[in-house]
VOGU-3710 file (C-alpha; in Angstrom, 3 decimals, decimal comma):
1> mkvavgadha> -22,003/73,206/43,332  -25,261/71,712/41,806  -25,272/68,516/41,132  -27,852/66,908/38,768  -29,038/63,255/39,291  -30,699/60,698/37,375  -31,502/57,058/37,384  -33,450/54,090/35,518  -35,742/51,890/37,902  -32,792/49,750/38,329
11> gyqlkeeikn> -30,786/52,672/40,254  -33,804/54,704/41,597  -33,750/53,518/45,394  -30,248/54,068/45,386  -30,624/57,572/43,635  -32,787/58,497/46,651  -30,158/57,085/49,155  -27,654/59,879/47,222  -30,029/62,503/47,236  -30,262/62,239/51,089
21> llkkkgidyc> -26,463/62,395/51,295  -26,557/65,326/49,108  -29,353/67,184/51,556  -26,930/66,147/54,287  -23,898/67,937/52,897  -26,084/70,906/52,073  -25,636/70,415/48,297  -27,963/71,342/45,999  -29,499/69,370/43,345  -31,618/68,701/40,426
31> dfgthssqnv> -33,612/65,299/40,006  -34,386/64,083/36,547  -36,006/60,942/37,297  -36,851/58,607/37,513  -39,465/58,907/40,289  -40,181/55,083/40,522  -38,614/51,683/40,918  -41,609/50,072/39,118  -41,376/51,318/35,694  -39,227/48,423/34,159
41> kddypdyaik> -39,689/50,452/30,425  -37,585/52,839/31,839  -34,263/53,649/29,148  -31,565/54,994/30,999  -30,352/56,988/27,879  -33,275/59,100/28,634  -31,826/59,943/31,826  -28,056/60,068/30,903  -29,142/62,767/28,231  -30,962/64,806/30,790
51> vaeavaggsc> -28,280/64,807/33,321  -25,209/65,195/30,543  -27,530/67,982/29,001  -27,511/69,808/32,323  -23,966/69,485/33,062  -22,668/70,401/29,503  -24,711/73,317/29,584  -23,888/74,683/33,013  -26,890/74,737/34,861  -25,339/71,639/36,819
61> qrgilicgag> -21,793/71,667/37,691  -21,570/67,632/38,228  -23,961/64,964/37,419  -24,424/61,443/39,161  -26,096/58,774/37,312  -27,540/55,502/38,561  -28,271/52,466/36,492  -27,873/48,473/37,161  -24,071/48,250/36,250  -23,317/52,036/35,561
71> vgmgmaankv> -21,947/51,135/31,992  -24,716/51,979/30,123  -25,637/55,507/31,444  -21,916/56,189/31,232  -21,603/55,282/27,750  -24,827/57,559/26,817  -23,491/60,556/28,992  -20,584/60,576/27,168  -21,915/61,165/23,976  -22,604/64,792/25,045
81> pgvraapcyd> -19,828/66,827/24,096  -18,231/68,382/27,275  -19,440/65,261/29,331  -16,736/63,081/30,830  -18,542/60,488/32,605  -16,722/57,811/34,336  -18,484/54,333/35,876  -16,650/54,267/39,624  -16,953/51,245/41,485  -14,783/52,284/44,434
91> tltarlarqh> -13,321/55,239/46,028  -9,995/54,967/44,627  -11,604/55,049/40,811  -13,930/57,772/42,058  -10,649/59,944/43,209  -8,725/59,262/40,262  -11,844/60,146/37,731  -11,886/63,788/39,361  -7,661/64,166/39,971  -6,670/62,988/36,534
101> ndsnvlalga> -9,781/63,073/34,003  -11,624/66,061/35,358  -14,894/63,439/35,477  -18,034/65,702/35,754  -20,489/63,041/35,763  -20,038/60,002/38,133  -21,958/56,429/36,775  -22,915/54,206/39,679  -24,009/50,676/39,433  -26,692/49,863/41,884
111> ritdkelakk> -26,656/45,973/41,441  -23,077/45,654/41,839  -22,425/48,647/44,729  -23,518/48,216/48,127  -25,000/51,435/49,209  -22,391/52,428/52,023  -20,167/52,271/49,506  -22,086/54,002/46,931  -21,848/57,068/49,202  -18,310/56,894/50,136
121> iveewlktef> -17,545/57,132/46,324  -19,870/60,157/45,909  -18,299/61,749/48,906  -14,839/60,935/47,653  -15,827/62,080/43,986  -17,585/65,249/44,839  -14,677/66,519/47,175  -11,928/65,797/45,122  -10,448/68,355/42,732  -9,190/68,205/39,494
131> eggrhkrrve> -5,226/68,170/39,439  -4,451/70,141/36,153  -0,583/69,823/35,061  0,006/66,940/32,689  -3,466/65,896/32,865  -4,784/68,876/31,662  -3,196/68,441/28,268  -4,759/65,049/28,254  -8,355/66,412/28,952  -8,015/68,797/26,146
141> kitqiekkyw> -7,015/65,968/23,880  -10,587/64,588/24,683  -11,959/67,855/23,862  -10,243/67,672/20,594  -11,666/64,247/20,060  -14,927/65,370/20,832  -14,720/68,475/18,362  -13,382/66,330/15,239  -16,026/63,927/15,097  -19,255/66,255/16,680
151> rlv> -18,717/67,854/12,912  -19,768/64,526/11,453  -22,814/64,341/13,171
//
């Protein structure tokens, strides 16, 4: 598995922690930036789109995005067809995002999630498999919504 990671200035420090976790676990990753916590002119959609395109395009199987709350990154990433970004704030939402929604992008909030909890969330999200079954039908409906509205853009 290869994981795309990206963060704005608010998420930079946590992104570095997550990269260290991925290294320890032997998981390959691609860092799409930012590369500093000092650039407050960073805009989270710029990093969300890079990670989302890597996941949707298949060069990375999963993505992890980090901003202040995790919400903006998730919203921006979900504009890319094929991306199912889920802001997660505990291990239960991380597990359910994978089991039930086949989430392929995780969004974390660096200002509201302790780094140790964030690592546990990432571990849970990475190890959890999609259950399929009745959930597959629901995820397919999300894909149909994307297809319907993508044509309108």
